[in-house]
C-alpha positions in Angstrom: -14.9 63.1 -36.5 -17.9 64.6 -38.4 -20.9 65.3 -36.3 -23.5 62.6 -36.9 -27.0 63.9 -37.6 -29.6 63.4 -34.8 -31.8 60.8 -36.7 -28.8 58.7 -37.4 -27.4 58.9 -33.9 -30.8 57.9 -32.5 -30.7 54.6 -34.6 -27.1 53.9 -33.5 -28.0 54.6 -29.8 -31.1 52.4 -30.0 -29.2 49.6 -31.5 -26.4 49.8 -28.9 -29.0 49.9 -26.1 -30.9 46.9 -27.5 -34.0 49.0 -27.8 -36.0 47.7 -30.8 -38.9 50.0 -30.3 -36.7 53.1 -30.4 -34.8 51.7 -33.4 -38.1 51.2 -35.4 -39.4 54.6 -34.4 -36.3 56.1 -36.0 -37.4 55.1 -39.5 -39.9 56.8 -41.7 -43.2 54.9 -42.3 -41.9 53.4 -45.5 -38.3 53.1 -44.2 -36.1 50.3 -45.2 -32.9 48.4 -44.4 -30.8 47.1 -47.2 -28.5 44.4 -45.7 -26.0 43.5 -48.5 -28.8 43.7 -51.2 -31.6 42.1 -49.1 -34.2 44.8 -48.6 -36.6 44.9 -45.6 -39.2 47.6 -46.0 -41.6 48.8 -43.3 -41.7 48.4 -39.6 -42.7 44.7 -39.5 -40.0 43.6 -42.0 -37.3 45.7 -40.3 -38.3 44.2 -36.9 -38.1 40.6 -38.2 -34.7 41.3 -39.7 -33.4 43.1 -36.6 -34.7 40.3 -34.2 -32.9 37.7 -36.3 -29.7 39.6 -37.3 -29.2 42.9 -35.5 -30.6 43.9 -32.2 -31.6 40.3 -31.5 -27.9 39.4 -31.8 -27.0 42.0 -29.2 -25.3 44.2 -31.8 -22.9 46.9 -30.8 -21.7 49.6 -33.1 -18.4 51.4 -32.3 -18.1 54.2 -34.9 -14.6 54.7 -36.3 -15.4 57.2 -39.0 -18.3 59.3 -40.2 -19.0 61.4 -43.3 -22.1 63.5 -44.1 -22.9 64.5 -47.6 -26.4 66.1 -48.0 -29.0 63.7 -46.7 -26.6 60.7 -46.6 -24.4 59.8 -43.7 -21.8 57.1 -44.1 -20.2 55.5 -41.0 -17.7 52.8 -40.6 -18.2 50.9 -37.4 -16.6 48.0 -35.6 -19.5 45.6 -35.2 -19.7 43.4 -32.1 -22.3 41.1 -30.5 -23.4 37.6 -31.1 -23.7 37.8 -34.9 -21.3 39.4 -37.4 -18.2 40.9 -35.8 -15.8 43.2 -37.6 -15.7 46.4 -39.5 -18.7 47.3 -41.6 -20.0 50.3 -43.5 -23.4 51.8 -42.9 -25.2 54.4 -45.1 -28.1 56.3 -43.6 -30.4 58.4 -45.8 -32.4 60.9 -43.7 -35.8 62.4 -44.4 -36.7 65.1 -42.0 -36.2 63.8 -38.4 -36.0 60.1 -39.4 -34.1 57.7 -41.5 -35.6 56.5 -44.7 -32.9 54.0 -45.6 -30.1 52.2 -43.7 -27.7 50.4 -46.0 -25.2 47.9 -44.8 -22.2 47.0 -46.9 -18.6 45.8 -46.5 
């Protein structure tokens, strides 16, 4: 499997550990999550989304494939927890040592 960039791995590790503070710290100041076309920008909005639909649902991400192209990392993961369960595709755009955008699609 392709080596996952450190900023992306930090977000995945934080999600799997249920560590909201570390998850939020992994985003740029103006970072965003695009969850199937619903965009949550900035720390407060990402926290609210995560509390309701991601870390708050005890999400787990078991990566099955990863691809890196420039500043964009695309992973496919088996999602577990108390919310959505099943395969999902995540795109991560990095900016320096953080993630500026996490996109969730099918």
